[in-house]
mmCIF file of the N, C-alpha and C atoms, coordinates in Angstrom:
data_MODEL
# 
_entry.id   MODEL 
# 
loop_
_atom_site.group_PDB 
_atom_site.id 
_atom_site.type_symbol 
_atom_site.label_atom_id 
_atom_site.label_alt_id 
_atom_site.label_comp_id 
_atom_site.label_asym_id 
_atom_site.label_entity_id 
_atom_site.label_seq_id 
_atom_site.pdbx_PDB_ins_code 
_atom_site.Cartn_x 
_atom_site.Cartn_y 
_atom_site.Cartn_z 
_atom_site.occupancy 
_atom_site.B_iso_or_equiv 
_atom_site.pdbx_formal_charge 
_atom_site.auth_seq_id 
_atom_site.auth_comp_id 
_atom_site.auth_asym_id 
_atom_site.auth_atom_id 
_atom_site.pdbx_PDB_model_num 
ATOM 1   N N  . UNK A 1 1  ? 18.891 16.378 6.205  1.00 0.00 ? 1  UNK A N  1 
ATOM 2   C CA . UNK A 1 1  ? 18.465 15.460 7.240  1.00 0.00 ? 1  UNK A CA 1 
ATOM 3   C C  . UNK A 1 1  ? 19.659 15.132 8.119  1.00 0.00 ? 1  UNK A C  1 
ATOM 4   N N  . UNK A 1 2  ? 19.469 15.280 9.380  1.00 0.00 ? 2  UNK A N  1 
ATOM 5   C CA . UNK A 1 2  ? 20.468 14.868 10.343 1.00 0.00 ? 2  UNK A CA 1 
ATOM 6   C C  . UNK A 1 2  ? 19.888 13.699 11.112 1.00 0.00 ? 2  UNK A C  1 
ATOM 7   N N  . UNK A 1 3  ? 20.745 12.987 11.800 1.00 0.00 ? 3  UNK A N  1 
ATOM 8   C CA . UNK A 1 3  ? 20.274 11.842 12.563 1.00 0.00 ? 3  UNK A CA 1 
ATOM 9   C C  . UNK A 1 3  ? 19.198 12.280 13.558 1.00 0.00 ? 3  UNK A C  1 
ATOM 10  N N  . UNK A 1 4  ? 18.017 11.713 13.415 1.00 0.00 ? 4  UNK A N  1 
ATOM 11  C CA . UNK A 1 4  ? 16.929 11.987 14.339 1.00 0.00 ? 4  UNK A CA 1 
ATOM 12  C C  . UNK A 1 4  ? 16.104 13.220 14.039 1.00 0.00 ? 4  UNK A C  1 
ATOM 13  N N  . UNK A 1 5  ? 16.479 13.977 12.991 1.00 0.00 ? 5  UNK A N  1 
ATOM 14  C CA . UNK A 1 5  ? 15.689 15.159 12.641 1.00 0.00 ? 5  UNK A CA 1 
ATOM 15  C C  . UNK A 1 5  ? 15.585 15.304 11.132 1.00 0.00 ? 5  UNK A C  1 
ATOM 16  N N  . UNK A 1 6  ? 14.559 16.012 10.711 1.00 0.00 ? 6  UNK A N  1 
ATOM 17  C CA . UNK A 1 6  ? 14.388 16.368 9.309  1.00 0.00 ? 6  UNK A CA 1 
ATOM 18  C C  . UNK A 1 6  ? 13.948 17.831 9.275  1.00 0.00 ? 6  UNK A C  1 
ATOM 19  N N  . UNK A 1 7  ? 14.504 18.592 8.352  1.00 0.00 ? 7  UNK A N  1 
ATOM 20  C CA . UNK A 1 7  ? 14.138 19.997 8.210  1.00 0.00 ? 7  UNK A CA 1 
ATOM 21  C C  . UNK A 1 7  ? 13.138 20.123 7.071  1.00 0.00 ? 7  UNK A C  1 
ATOM 22  N N  . UNK A 1 8  ? 12.004 20.749 7.369  1.00 0.00 ? 8  UNK A N  1 
ATOM 23  C CA . UNK A 1 8  ? 10.913 20.853 6.404  1.00 0.00 ? 8  UNK A CA 1 
ATOM 24  C C  . UNK A 1 8  ? 10.460 22.307 6.290  1.00 0.00 ? 8  UNK A C  1 
ATOM 25  N N  . UNK A 1 9  ? 10.302 22.772 5.053  1.00 0.00 ? 9  UNK A N  1 
ATOM 26  C CA . UNK A 1 9  ? 9.672  24.068 4.788  1.00 0.00 ? 9  UNK A CA 1 
ATOM 27  C C  . UNK A 1 9  ? 8.182  23.794 4.628  1.00 0.00 ? 9  UNK A C  1 
ATOM 28  N N  . UNK A 1 10 ? 7.368  24.368 5.504  1.00 0.00 ? 10 UNK A N  1 
ATOM 29  C CA . UNK A 1 10 ? 5.930  24.077 5.475  1.00 0.00 ? 10 UNK A CA 1 
ATOM 30  C C  . UNK A 1 10 ? 5.115  25.359 5.431  1.00 0.00 ? 10 UNK A C  1 
ATOM 31  N N  . UNK A 1 11 ? 3.873  25.206 5.048  1.00 0.00 ? 11 UNK A N  1 
ATOM 32  C CA . UNK A 1 11 ? 2.948  26.330 5.023  1.00 0.00 ? 11 UNK A CA 1 
ATOM 33  C C  . UNK A 1 11 ? 2.476  26.667 6.427  1.00 0.00 ? 11 UNK A C  1 
ATOM 34  N N  . UNK A 1 12 ? 1.568  27.626 6.539  1.00 0.00 ? 12 UNK A N  1 
ATOM 35  C CA . UNK A 1 12 ? 1.044  28.012 7.845  1.00 0.00 ? 12 UNK A CA 1 
ATOM 36  C C  . UNK A 1 12 ? 0.319  26.855 8.535  1.00 0.00 ? 12 UNK A C  1 
ATOM 37  N N  . UNK A 1 13 ? 0.373  26.848 9.861  1.00 0.00 ? 13 UNK A N  1 
ATOM 38  C CA . UNK A 1 13 ? -0.361 25.877 10.675 1.00 0.00 ? 13 UNK A CA 1 
ATOM 39  C C  . UNK A 1 13 ? -1.288 26.700 11.580 1.00 0.00 ? 13 UNK A C  1 
ATOM 40  N N  . UNK A 1 14 ? -2.504 26.994 11.090 1.00 0.00 ? 14 UNK A N  1 
ATOM 41  C CA . UNK A 1 14 ? -3.406 27.878 11.833 1.00 0.00 ? 14 UNK A CA 1 
ATOM 42  C C  . UNK A 1 14 ? -3.739 27.387 13.243 1.00 0.00 ? 14 UNK A C  1 
ATOM 43  N N  . UNK A 1 15 ? -3.848 26.070 13.409 1.00 0.00 ? 15 UNK A N  1 
ATOM 44  C CA . UNK A 1 15 ? -4.204 25.513 14.718 1.00 0.00 ? 15 UNK A CA 1 
ATOM 45  C C  . UNK A 1 15 ? -3.182 25.874 15.791 1.00 0.00 ? 15 UNK A C  1 
ATOM 46  N N  . UNK A 1 16 ? -1.937 26.070 15.386 1.00 0.00 ? 16 UNK A N  1 
ATOM 47  C CA . UNK A 1 16 ? -0.874 26.420 16.333 1.00 0.00 ? 16 UNK A CA 1 
ATOM 48  C C  . UNK A 1 16 ? -0.451 27.885 16.204 1.00 0.00 ? 16 UNK A C  1 
ATOM 49  N N  . UNK A 1 17 ? -1.151 28.608 15.327 1.00 0.00 ? 17 UNK A N  1 
ATOM 50  C CA . UNK A 1 17 ? -0.832 30.006 15.051 1.00 0.00 ? 17 UNK A CA 1 
ATOM 51  C C  . UNK A 1 17 ? 0.605  30.173 14.547 1.00 0.00 ? 17 UNK A C  1 
ATOM 52  N N  . UNK A 1 18 ? 1.050  29.217 13.722 1.00 0.00 ? 18 UNK A N  1 
ATOM 53  C CA . UNK A 1 18 ? 2.382  29.261 13.126 1.00 0.00 ? 18 UNK A CA 1 
ATOM 54  C C  . UNK A 1 18 ? 2.283  29.835 11.715 1.00 0.00 ? 18 UNK A C  1 
ATOM 55  N N  . UNK A 1 19 ? 3.194  30.718 11.357 1.00 0.00 ? 19 UNK A N  1 
ATOM 56  C CA . UNK A 1 19 ? 3.276  31.153 9.964  1.00 0.00 ? 19 UNK A CA 1 
ATOM 57  C C  . UNK A 1 19 ? 4.013  30.091 9.144  1.00 0.00 ? 19 UNK A C  1 
ATOM 58  N N  . UNK A 1 20 ? 4.049  30.266 7.846  1.00 0.00 ? 20 UNK A N  1 
ATOM 59  C CA . UNK A 1 20 ? 4.885  29.397 7.010  1.00 0.00 ? 20 UNK A CA 1 
ATOM 60  C C  . UNK A 1 20 ? 6.328  29.574 7.466  1.00 0.00 ? 20 UNK A C  1 
ATOM 61  N N  . UNK A 1 21 ? 7.075  28.492 7.533  1.00 0.00 ? 21 UNK A N  1 
ATOM 62  C CA . UNK A 1 21 ? 8.463  28.564 7.981  1.00 0.00 ? 21 UNK A CA 1 
ATOM 63  C C  . UNK A 1 21 ? 9.212  27.292 7.620  1.00 0.00 ? 21 UNK A C  1 
ATOM 64  N N  . UNK A 1 22 ? 10.500 27.309 7.866  1.00 0.00 ? 22 UNK A N  1 
ATOM 65  C CA . UNK A 1 22 ? 11.358 26.137 7.734  1.00 0.00 ? 22 UNK A CA 1 
ATOM 66  C C  . UNK A 1 22 ? 11.838 25.790 9.126  1.00 0.00 ? 22 UNK A C  1 
ATOM 67  N N  . UNK A 1 23 ? 11.644 24.531 9.519  1.00 0.00 ? 23 UNK A N  1 
ATOM 68  C CA . UNK A 1 23 ? 12.009 24.138 10.879 1.00 0.00 ? 23 UNK A CA 1 
ATOM 69  C C  . UNK A 1 23 ? 12.350 22.661 10.943 1.00 0.00 ? 23 UNK A C  1 
ATOM 70  N N  . UNK A 1 24 ? 12.972 22.270 12.033 1.00 0.00 ? 24 UNK A N  1 
ATOM 71  C CA . UNK A 1 24 ? 13.337 20.879 12.253 1.00 0.00 ? 24 UNK A CA 1 
ATOM 72  C C  . UNK A 1 24 ? 12.262 20.131 13.014 1.00 0.00 ? 24 UNK A C  1 
ATOM 73  N N  . UNK A 1 25 ? 12.060 18.888 12.626 1.00 0.00 ? 25 UNK A N  1 
ATOM 74  C CA . UNK A 1 25 ? 11.125 17.994 13.296 1.00 0.00 ? 25 UNK A CA 1 
ATOM 75  C C  . UNK A 1 25 ? 11.885 16.738 13.699 1.00 0.00 ? 25 UNK A C  1 
ATOM 76  N N  . UNK A 1 26 ? 11.584 16.194 14.867 1.00 0.00 ? 26 UNK A N  1 
ATOM 77  C CA . UNK A 1 26 ? 12.167 14.918 15.268 1.00 0.00 ? 26 UNK A CA 1 
ATOM 78  C C  . UNK A 1 26 ? 11.507 13.811 14.452 1.00 0.00 ? 26 UNK A C  1 
ATOM 79  N N  . UNK A 1 27 ? 12.308 12.821 14.069 1.00 0.00 ? 27 UNK A N  1 
ATOM 80  C CA . UNK A 1 27 ? 11.801 11.693 13.285 1.00 0.00 ? 27 UNK A CA 1 
ATOM 81  C C  . UNK A 1 27 ? 12.682 10.484 13.541 1.00 0.00 ? 27 UNK A C  1 
ATOM 82  N N  . UNK A 1 28 ? 12.112 9.304  13.354 1.00 0.00 ? 28 UNK A N  1 
ATOM 83  C CA . UNK A 1 28 ? 12.888 8.078  13.522 1.00 0.00 ? 28 UNK A CA 1 
ATOM 84  C C  . UNK A 1 28 ? 13.638 7.762  12.228 1.00 0.00 ? 28 UNK A C  1 
ATOM 85  N N  . UNK A 1 29 ? 14.719 7.014  12.323 1.00 0.00 ? 29 UNK A N  1 
ATOM 86  C CA . UNK A 1 29 ? 15.434 6.611  11.104 1.00 0.00 ? 29 UNK A CA 1 
ATOM 87  C C  . UNK A 1 29 ? 14.529 5.863  10.129 1.00 0.00 ? 29 UNK A C  1 
ATOM 88  N N  . UNK A 1 30 ? 13.610 5.062  10.637 1.00 0.00 ? 30 UNK A N  1 
ATOM 89  C CA . UNK A 1 30 ? 12.693 4.311  9.777  1.00 0.00 ? 30 UNK A CA 1 
ATOM 90  C C  . UNK A 1 30 ? 11.790 5.252  8.982  1.00 0.00 ? 30 UNK A C  1 
ATOM 91  N N  . UNK A 1 31 ? 11.365 6.346  9.591  1.00 0.00 ? 31 UNK A N  1 
ATOM 92  C CA . UNK A 1 31 ? 10.515 7.307  8.890  1.00 0.00 ? 31 UNK A CA 1 
ATOM 93  C C  . UNK A 1 31 ? 11.263 7.996  7.754  1.00 0.00 ? 31 UNK A C  1 
ATOM 94  N N  . UNK A 1 32 ? 12.578 8.133  7.898  1.00 0.00 ? 32 UNK A N  1 
ATOM 95  C CA . UNK A 1 32 ? 13.366 8.899  6.936  1.00 0.00 ? 32 UNK A CA 1 
ATOM 96  C C  . UNK A 1 32 ? 14.086 8.051  5.897  1.00 0.00 ? 32 UNK A C  1 
ATOM 97  N N  . UNK A 1 33 ? 14.107 6.729  6.055  1.00 0.00 ? 33 UNK A N  1 
ATOM 98  C CA . UNK A 1 33 ? 14.981 5.895  5.226  1.00 0.00 ? 33 UNK A CA 1 
ATOM 99  C C  . UNK A 1 33 ? 14.666 5.936  3.735  1.00 0.00 ? 33 UNK A C  1 
ATOM 100 N N  . UNK A 1 34 ? 13.436 6.209  3.340  1.00 0.00 ? 34 UNK A N  1 
ATOM 101 C CA . UNK A 1 34 ? 13.108 6.246  1.908  1.00 0.00 ? 34 UNK A CA 1 
ATOM 102 C C  . UNK A 1 34 ? 13.031 7.664  1.354  1.00 0.00 ? 34 UNK A C  1 
ATOM 103 N N  . UNK A 1 35 ? 13.477 8.635  2.132  1.00 0.00 ? 35 UNK A N  1 
ATOM 104 C CA . UNK A 1 35 ? 13.439 10.031 1.701  1.00 0.00 ? 35 UNK A CA 1 
ATOM 105 C C  . UNK A 1 35 ? 14.830 10.514 1.350  1.00 0.00 ? 35 UNK A C  1 
ATOM 106 N N  . UNK A 1 36 ? 14.880 11.475 0.429  1.00 0.00 ? 36 UNK A N  1 
ATOM 107 C CA . UNK A 1 36 ? 16.162 12.105 0.120  1.00 0.00 ? 36 UNK A CA 1 
ATOM 108 C C  . UNK A 1 36 ? 15.969 13.614 0.146  1.00 0.00 ? 36 UNK A C  1 
ATOM 109 N N  . UNK A 1 37 ? 17.051 14.331 0.326  1.00 0.00 ? 37 UNK A N  1 
ATOM 110 C CA . UNK A 1 37 ? 16.989 15.783 0.390  1.00 0.00 ? 37 UNK A CA 1 
ATOM 111 C C  . UNK A 1 37 ? 16.309 16.335 -0.858 1.00 0.00 ? 37 UNK A C  1 
ATOM 112 N N  . UNK A 1 38 ? 15.379 17.256 -0.661 1.00 0.00 ? 38 UNK A N  1 
ATOM 113 C CA . UNK A 1 38 ? 14.664 17.875 -1.771 1.00 0.00 ? 38 UNK A CA 1 
ATOM 114 C C  . UNK A 1 38 ? 13.319 17.238 -2.077 1.00 0.00 ? 38 UNK A C  1 
ATOM 115 N N  . UNK A 1 39 ? 13.033 16.057 -1.502 1.00 0.00 ? 39 UNK A N  1 
ATOM 116 C CA . UNK A 1 39 ? 11.732 15.421 -1.719 1.00 0.00 ? 39 UNK A CA 1 
ATOM 117 C C  . UNK A 1 39 ? 10.607 16.306 -1.192 1.00 0.00 ? 39 UNK A C  1 
ATOM 118 N N  . UNK A 1 40 ? 9.490  16.358 -1.932 1.00 0.00 ? 40 UNK A N  1 
ATOM 119 C CA . UNK A 1 40 ? 8.279  16.975 -1.409 1.00 0.00 ? 40 UNK A CA 1 
ATOM 120 C C  . UNK A 1 40 ? 7.554  15.904 -0.612 1.00 0.00 ? 40 UNK A C  1 
ATOM 121 N N  . UNK A 1 41 ? 7.083  16.269 0.577  1.00 0.00 ? 41 UNK A N  1 
ATOM 122 C CA . UNK A 1 41 ? 6.451  15.294 1.458  1.00 0.00 ? 41 UNK A CA 1 
ATOM 123 C C  . UNK A 1 41 ? 5.123  15.812 1.985  1.00 0.00 ? 41 UNK A C  1 
ATOM 124 N N  . UNK A 1 42 ? 4.298  14.870 2.378  1.00 0.00 ? 42 UNK A N  1 
ATOM 125 C CA . UNK A 1 42 ? 3.113  15.147 3.180  1.00 0.00 ? 42 UNK A CA 1 
ATOM 126 C C  . UNK A 1 42 ? 3.413  14.544 4.534  1.00 0.00 ? 42 UNK A C  1 
ATOM 127 N N  . UNK A 1 43 ? 3.096  15.278 5.610  1.00 0.00 ? 43 UNK A N  1 
ATOM 128 C CA . UNK A 1 43 ? 3.437  14.767 6.926  1.00 0.00 ? 43 UNK A CA 1 
ATOM 129 C C  . UNK A 1 43 ? 2.437  15.222 7.973  1.00 0.00 ? 43 UNK A C  1 
ATOM 130 N N  . UNK A 1 44 ? 2.414  14.475 9.062  1.00 0.00 ? 44 UNK A N  1 
ATOM 131 C CA . UNK A 1 44 ? 1.639  14.823 10.244 1.00 0.00 ? 44 UNK A CA 1 
ATOM 132 C C  . UNK A 1 44 ? 2.608  14.848 11.405 1.00 0.00 ? 44 UNK A C  1 
ATOM 133 N N  . UNK A 1 45 ? 2.299  15.656 12.410 1.00 0.00 ? 45 UNK A N  1 
ATOM 134 C CA . UNK A 1 45 ? 3.202  15.776 13.550 1.00 0.00 ? 45 UNK A CA 1 
ATOM 135 C C  . UNK A 1 45 ? 2.422  16.143 14.804 1.00 0.00 ? 45 UNK A C  1 
ATOM 136 N N  . UNK A 1 46 ? 3.074  15.957 15.936 1.00 0.00 ? 46 UNK A N  1 
ATOM 137 C CA . UNK A 1 46 ? 2.566  16.452 17.203 1.00 0.00 ? 46 UNK A CA 1 
ATOM 138 C C  . UNK A 1 46 ? 3.537  17.515 17.689 1.00 0.00 ? 46 UNK A C  1 
ATOM 139 N N  . UNK A 1 47 ? 3.023  18.438 18.468 1.00 0.00 ? 47 UNK A N  1 
ATOM 140 C CA . UNK A 1 47 ? 3.868  19.508 18.989 1.00 0.00 ? 47 UNK A CA 1 
ATOM 141 C C  . UNK A 1 47 ? 3.575  19.703 20.464 1.00 0.00 ? 47 UNK A C  1 
ATOM 142 N N  . UNK A 1 48 ? 4.641  19.616 21.272 1.00 0.00 ? 48 UNK A N  1 
ATOM 143 C CA . UNK A 1 48 ? 4.528  19.861 22.710 1.00 0.00 ? 48 UNK A CA 1 
ATOM 144 C C  . UNK A 1 48 ? 5.677  20.768 23.099 1.00 0.00 ? 48 UNK A C  1 
ATOM 145 N N  . UNK A 1 49 ? 5.350  21.982 23.457 1.00 0.00 ? 49 UNK A N  1 
ATOM 146 C CA . UNK A 1 49 ? 6.402  22.935 23.799 1.00 0.00 ? 49 UNK A CA 1 
ATOM 147 C C  . UNK A 1 49 ? 7.290  23.182 22.597 1.00 0.00 ? 49 UNK A C  1 
ATOM 148 N N  . UNK A 1 50 ? 8.584  22.988 22.777 1.00 0.00 ? 50 UNK A N  1 
ATOM 149 C CA . UNK A 1 50 ? 9.544  23.213 21.697 1.00 0.00 ? 50 UNK A CA 1 
ATOM 150 C C  . UNK A 1 50 ? 9.783  21.969 20.849 1.00 0.00 ? 50 UNK A C  1 
ATOM 151 N N  . UNK A 1 51 ? 9.156  20.836 21.195 1.00 0.00 ? 51 UNK A N  1 
ATOM 152 C CA . UNK A 1 51 ? 9.365  19.591 20.457 1.00 0.00 ? 51 UNK A CA 1 
ATOM 153 C C  . UNK A 1 51 ? 8.251  19.362 19.449 1.00 0.00 ? 51 UNK A C  1 
ATOM 154 N N  . UNK A 1 52 ? 8.639  19.194 18.201 1.00 0.00 ? 52 UNK A N  1 
ATOM 155 C CA . UNK A 1 52 ? 7.706  18.827 17.137 1.00 0.00 ? 52 UNK A CA 1 
ATOM 156 C C  . UNK A 1 52 ? 8.172  17.490 16.587 1.00 0.00 ? 52 UNK A C  1 
ATOM 157 N N  . UNK A 1 53 ? 7.294  16.491 16.647 1.00 0.00 ? 53 UNK A N  1 
ATOM 158 C CA . UNK A 1 53 ? 7.658  15.118 16.319 1.00 0.00 ? 53 UNK A CA 1 
ATOM 159 C C  . UNK A 1 53 ? 6.795  14.613 15.169 1.00 0.00 ? 53 UNK A C  1 
ATOM 160 N N  . UNK A 1 54 ? 7.448  14.115 14.119 1.00 0.00 ? 54 UNK A N  1 
ATOM 161 C CA . UNK A 1 54 ? 6.748  13.528 12.976 1.00 0.00 ? 54 UNK A CA 1 
ATOM 162 C C  . UNK A 1 54 ? 6.030  12.260 13.434 1.00 0.00 ? 54 UNK A C  1 
ATOM 163 N N  . UNK A 1 55 ? 4.741  12.148 13.091 1.00 0.00 ? 55 UNK A N  1 
ATOM 164 C CA . UNK A 1 55 ? 4.004  10.916 13.366 1.00 0.00 ? 55 UNK A CA 1 
ATOM 165 C C  . UNK A 1 55 ? 3.758  10.124 12.087 1.00 0.00 ? 55 UNK A C  1 
ATOM 166 N N  . UNK A 1 56 ? 3.798  10.825 10.933 1.00 0.00 ? 56 UNK A N  1 
ATOM 167 C CA . UNK A 1 56 ? 3.607  10.184 9.636  1.00 0.00 ? 56 UNK A CA 1 
ATOM 168 C C  . UNK A 1 56 ? 4.265  11.060 8.583  1.00 0.00 ? 56 UNK A C  1 
ATOM 169 N N  . UNK A 1 57 ? 4.986  10.432 7.637  1.00 0.00 ? 57 UNK A N  1 
ATOM 170 C CA . UNK A 1 57 ? 5.611  11.199 6.557  1.00 0.00 ? 57 UNK A CA 1 
ATOM 171 C C  . UNK A 1 57 ? 5.685  10.332 5.309  1.00 0.00 ? 57 UNK A C  1 
ATOM 172 N N  . UNK A 1 58 ? 5.314  10.908 4.167  1.00 0.00 ? 58 UNK A N  1 
ATOM 173 C CA . UNK A 1 58 ? 5.339  10.200 2.886  1.00 0.00 ? 58 UNK A CA 1 
ATOM 174 C C  . UNK A 1 58 ? 5.798  11.153 1.801  1.00 0.00 ? 58 UNK A C  1 
ATOM 175 N N  . UNK A 1 59 ? 6.639  10.651 0.902  1.00 0.00 ? 59 UNK A N  1 
ATOM 176 C CA . UNK A 1 59 ? 7.053  11.481 -0.231 1.00 0.00 ? 59 UNK A CA 1 
ATOM 177 C C  . UNK A 1 59 ? 6.015  11.369 -1.332 1.00 0.00 ? 59 UNK A C  1 
ATOM 178 N N  . UNK A 1 60 ? 5.887  12.425 -2.112 1.00 0.00 ? 60 UNK A N  1 
ATOM 179 C CA . UNK A 1 60 ? 4.926  12.441 -3.220 1.00 0.00 ? 60 UNK A CA 1 
ATOM 180 C C  . UNK A 1 60 ? 5.436  11.640 -4.387 1.00 0.00 ? 60 UNK A C  1 
# 
């Protein structure tokens, strides 16, 4: 996790025609404060162009 971003390995996203991959998502410090590297998470995001922004994230 870097300031303002989180890197997540996720499965395919058929709606966006994305294969499974590891990529960075923008996130607020508040969204990330209870997470640590290696946590498994469930998340929702929006994607516009090259920007993918976390809208909800929770660790299992």
